[in-house]
ROMIMAR-316125 format. One line per field, with one value per residue (C-alpha): x, y, z; residue in three letters. Coordinates in steps of 0.5 Angstrom, whole numbers, plus 500, padded with zeros to 3 digits. Example, Ala and Ser with C-alpha at 12.3 -4.5 7.8 and 13.67 -1.06 7.14 Angstrom:
<recs>
u: 525 527
v: 491 498
w: 516 514
res: ALA SER
</recs>
This chain:
<recs>
u: 500 502 503 502 503 498 501 495 488 484 479 485 486 479 479 485 484 478 480 487 483 478 484 485 493 493 494 495 494 496 493 497 496 498 491 489 482 481 485 480 474 477 478 471 468 473 470 475 479 485 486 489 491 497 499 505 509 512 516 520 524 528 521 518 524 523 515 517 522 518 512 515 511 512 509 509 503 504 498 500 500 505 510 511 513 521 521 517 520 527 524 522 529 532 527 528 521 517 514 508 506 501 505 511 513 517 519 526 528 534 535 538 533 527 522 525 523 529 534 536 534 541 540 533 536 541 537 533 526 521 519 512 511 506 501 494 489 493 499 498 492 494 501 498 494 499 504 498 497 504 505 500 504 510 511 508 507 503 500 495 492 485 482 475 470 463 461 454 452 448 455 462 465 472 473 480 486 484 490 494 490 490 498 498 494 499 505 507 506 510 510 514 516 522 526 525 521 519 515 509 504 499 492 495 493 485 481 474 474 469 469 466 460 459 461 458 459 464 468 474 481 487 495 496 502 503 508 506 509 516 516 512 516 522 519 514 519 519 520 515 515 510 506 501 496 490 485 478 471 465 468 475 474 473 479 483 480 482 489 491 487 486 493 490 496 501 507 508 505 500 497 490 488 494 496 501 499 500 494 497 496 489 487 490 487 480 479 475 478 476 470 470 467 462 460 460 456 450 450 450 445 441 442 445 452 453 460 463 470 474 481 483 489 489 495 497 502 503 502 505 506 499 496 493 489 488 484 483 479 477 470 468 463 460 460 453 455 462 460 455 461 466 462 465 468 467 468 475 478 475 479 485 486 483 489 493 491 491 498 500 497 501 507 505 503 510 507 511 518 523 527 529 524 518 513 507 508 514 509 509 503 502 503 498 493 493 492 486 483 484 481 475 473 472 468 474 474 479 476 479 477 482 481 485 488 486 488
v: 500 507 513 520 527 532 540 544 543 548 547 543 539 537 534 531 528 525 522 519 516 512 509 502 502 508 506 513 520 526 532 538 545 551 552 545 547 548 541 538 541 538 531 531 533 528 522 517 513 513 521 524 531 535 542 544 551 550 556 552 548 544 543 540 536 532 531 528 524 521 519 514 517 515 521 529 532 540 544 550 557 558 562 556 551 553 551 545 542 543 539 534 533 533 528 523 523 523 530 533 541 545 551 555 561 565 564 567 569 564 557 553 555 557 556 556 548 546 550 543 539 535 533 530 526 524 522 517 520 524 531 532 539 544 538 541 544 550 548 541 539 545 542 535 538 542 535 532 537 538 530 530 535 535 543 547 554 556 554 558 557 559 559 561 561 563 564 567 568 573 575 576 569 566 559 559 563 570 573 569 571 578 578 574 580 585 581 582 576 572 570 565 568 566 561 566 568 575 579 584 589 587 586 586 581 582 577 575 567 562 557 550 547 546 554 555 562 568 570 576 574 577 575 573 571 564 558 555 560 559 551 548 550 548 541 539 535 539 547 552 559 562 560 564 564 568 568 571 571 576 580 581 588 589 586 590 597 595 593 597 603 604 602 598 593 598 597 605 608 613 618 616 622 622 614 612 605 601 600 592 591 594 590 583 584 585 579 574 567 561 558 552 545 546 553 551 545 549 554 549 545 552 554 560 559 556 556 552 553 551 550 550 549 551 548 550 548 543 536 532 539 542 547 543 546 542 544 540 542 539 538 537 538 545 546 543 536 537 538 532 528 530 533 541 541 546 546 549 545 539 540 542 537 531 531 532 526 522 524 522 515 514 516 511 505 506 509 515 512 517 520 528 534 532 536 534 536 531 525 520 517 511 515 520 515 512 520 520 514 516 523 520 516 523 526 530 528 531 533 534 537 538 543 542 548 553 560
w: 500 498 503 501 504 501 503 503 505 501 495 491 497 498 491 490 497 495 489 492 498 494 490 493 492 497 504 508 507 511 510 512 513 517 519 523 523 516 515 520 516 509 512 515 508 504 509 509 514 510 512 518 519 521 522 517 516 509 510 514 510 515 519 512 511 517 516 510 512 518 515 510 504 497 494 496 493 494 493 497 494 488 493 497 491 492 499 499 493 496 502 498 495 501 504 498 496 489 488 485 484 480 477 477 481 476 469 467 460 460 457 463 468 465 471 478 479 474 478 482 476 476 483 482 476 481 486 482 484 480 481 476 476 473 473 474 469 467 467 466 462 457 456 455 450 447 446 443 438 436 435 430 426 422 423 429 427 433 440 443 450 452 459 460 465 466 474 476 483 487 491 489 491 490 487 487 490 488 490 485 479 481 482 475 472 474 472 464 461 457 450 445 439 434 439 445 451 451 456 453 456 461 458 451 445 446 442 442 441 439 445 443 447 453 453 446 446 444 450 451 453 454 454 462 466 465 465 458 453 457 458 452 446 450 452 447 443 436 434 436 432 437 443 448 454 454 460 460 463 462 467 465 463 471 473 467 470 477 476 469 470 477 479 485 484 484 490 491 497 496 501 504 509 514 512 507 504 498 493 492 500 500 494 496 503 501 496 499 501 497 499 503 501 506 504 496 497 501 495 489 493 493 486 488 485 478 474 468 466 460 458 450 446 439 435 428 423 417 416 409 407 408 413 419 425 431 437 443 449 456 457 464 469 471 478 480 477 480 487 486 483 489 495 496 489 484 476 477 483 479 473 476 482 478 473 479 483 476 475 483 482 475 479 485 480 476 470 470 471 469 474 475 474 469 465 463 455 456 457 451 447 452 458 455 454 461 463 459 462 469 468 464 470 473 468 464 457 452 445 439 432 426 420 414 410 416 415
res: UNK UNK UNK UNK UNK UNK UNK UNK UNK UNK UNK UNK UNK UNK UNK UNK UNK UNK UNK UNK UNK UNK UNK UNK UNK UNK UNK UNK UNK UNK UNK UNK UNK UNK UNK UNK UNK UNK UNK UNK UNK UNK UNK UNK UNK UNK UNK UNK UNK UNK UNK UNK UNK UNK UNK UNK UNK UNK UNK UNK UNK UNK UNK UNK UNK UNK UNK UNK UNK UNK UNK UNK UNK UNK UNK UNK UNK UNK UNK UNK UNK UNK UNK UNK UNK UNK UNK UNK UNK UNK UNK UNK UNK UNK UNK UNK UNK UNK UNK UNK UNK UNK UNK UNK UNK UNK UNK UNK UNK UNK UNK UNK UNK UNK UNK UNK UNK UNK UNK UNK UNK UNK UNK UNK UNK UNK UNK UNK UNK UNK UNK UNK UNK UNK UNK UNK UNK UNK UNK UNK UNK UNK UNK UNK UNK UNK UNK UNK UNK UNK UNK UNK UNK UNK UNK UNK UNK UNK UNK UNK UNK UNK UNK UNK UNK UNK UNK UNK UNK UNK UNK UNK UNK UNK UNK UNK UNK UNK UNK UNK UNK UNK UNK UNK UNK UNK UNK UNK UNK UNK UNK UNK UNK UNK UNK UNK UNK UNK UNK UNK UNK UNK UNK UNK UNK UNK UNK UNK UNK UNK UNK UNK UNK UNK UNK UNK UNK UNK UNK UNK UNK UNK UNK UNK UNK UNK UNK UNK UNK UNK UNK UNK UNK UNK UNK UNK UNK UNK UNK UNK UNK UNK UNK UNK UNK UNK UNK UNK UNK UNK UNK UNK UNK UNK UNK UNK UNK UNK UNK UNK UNK UNK UNK UNK UNK UNK UNK UNK UNK UNK UNK UNK UNK UNK UNK UNK UNK UNK UNK UNK UNK UNK UNK UNK UNK UNK UNK UNK UNK UNK UNK UNK UNK UNK UNK UNK UNK UNK UNK UNK UNK UNK UNK UNK UNK UNK UNK UNK UNK UNK UNK UNK UNK UNK UNK UNK UNK UNK UNK UNK UNK UNK UNK UNK UNK UNK UNK UNK UNK UNK UNK UNK UNK UNK UNK UNK UNK UNK UNK UNK UNK UNK UNK UNK UNK UNK UNK UNK UNK UNK UNK UNK UNK UNK UNK UNK UNK UNK UNK UNK UNK UNK UNK UNK UNK UNK UNK UNK UNK UNK UNK UNK UNK UNK UNK UNK UNK UNK UNK UNK UNK UNK UNK UNK UNK UNK UNK UNK UNK UNK UNK UNK UNK UNK UNK UNK UNK UNK UNK UNK UNK UNK UNK UNK UNK UNK UNK
</recs>
């Protein structure tokens, strides 16, 4: 039987813990968080006797290393906020544990360490352990779809990733960590162009895009700070001329007004009466916390909260000398159906953490064997097939559409 340490007991910990606790090869799961009460609430919501909780402060690398060593864990699943990824990953390396996370903290305009997790890549390879990084939805699902599209082409011209959601509620709620989203909004996005990543202006690249069902609507998206344009062209297996990532929702221009025009993510202090405050600190302090699984379940049951999200990968290039466009997208449950499948899950947490849980099970089963730091776009056809099968068991299916002679 396999033992797992999950760090982070929020929305993602709820879904990942639920899926992993139902796997027959998993014997024990420790759900750890700096907020012990939140970990206990999430564990009760998951409802499995495989789970126990602990308090963990992941900012303390030595303390986290000791926790990882003490439990004989086969895998550490890092679902803490992105800012803590370097500390947790270093602790996992020192503790000799396999590791998984959902994103990167920083991207760089250099080839040897384009993302922060690759700084210890040689040590990971030498350890014989696997660190599967960026293994959620975006990045994660998006990277797998990009590889699928690239493999179907002889030459890849463009990989364009879209992330769109529609949420309706009588009050302003957060389905995931809003501070992470707003910080990304205020960070200059990366695009990949002609062999190099480069930064562009925030809220640039405005586009109206026709999303397939179940979104089935035209939505506005903007370029957004994300990992995929930096990592995919480097690790997808063939040259890519251009890559970008765009995000949107029906209220995206409100966020543009708040961040870009009002400057409420500025770091320079402004005078308010007789006080000096940083607009960024004020805005981040006023954002609502992510809904607890219990609260989300109540709102979904009452019909007060509806949401649906989609990630899509639009790959263009040439096959047998002719232009070919391949669109792949993840078709998954809306919020109400997600909550029915996994209590307390939203459409966002389901689409993010089911892939993470499936990747985790693949690591535990030896279905991803390569040592070192691994990204989802590195996975080969047989590995992707197992991944598709796993997420399909929880209602996430990858759809693909091809158009010949596309412009």
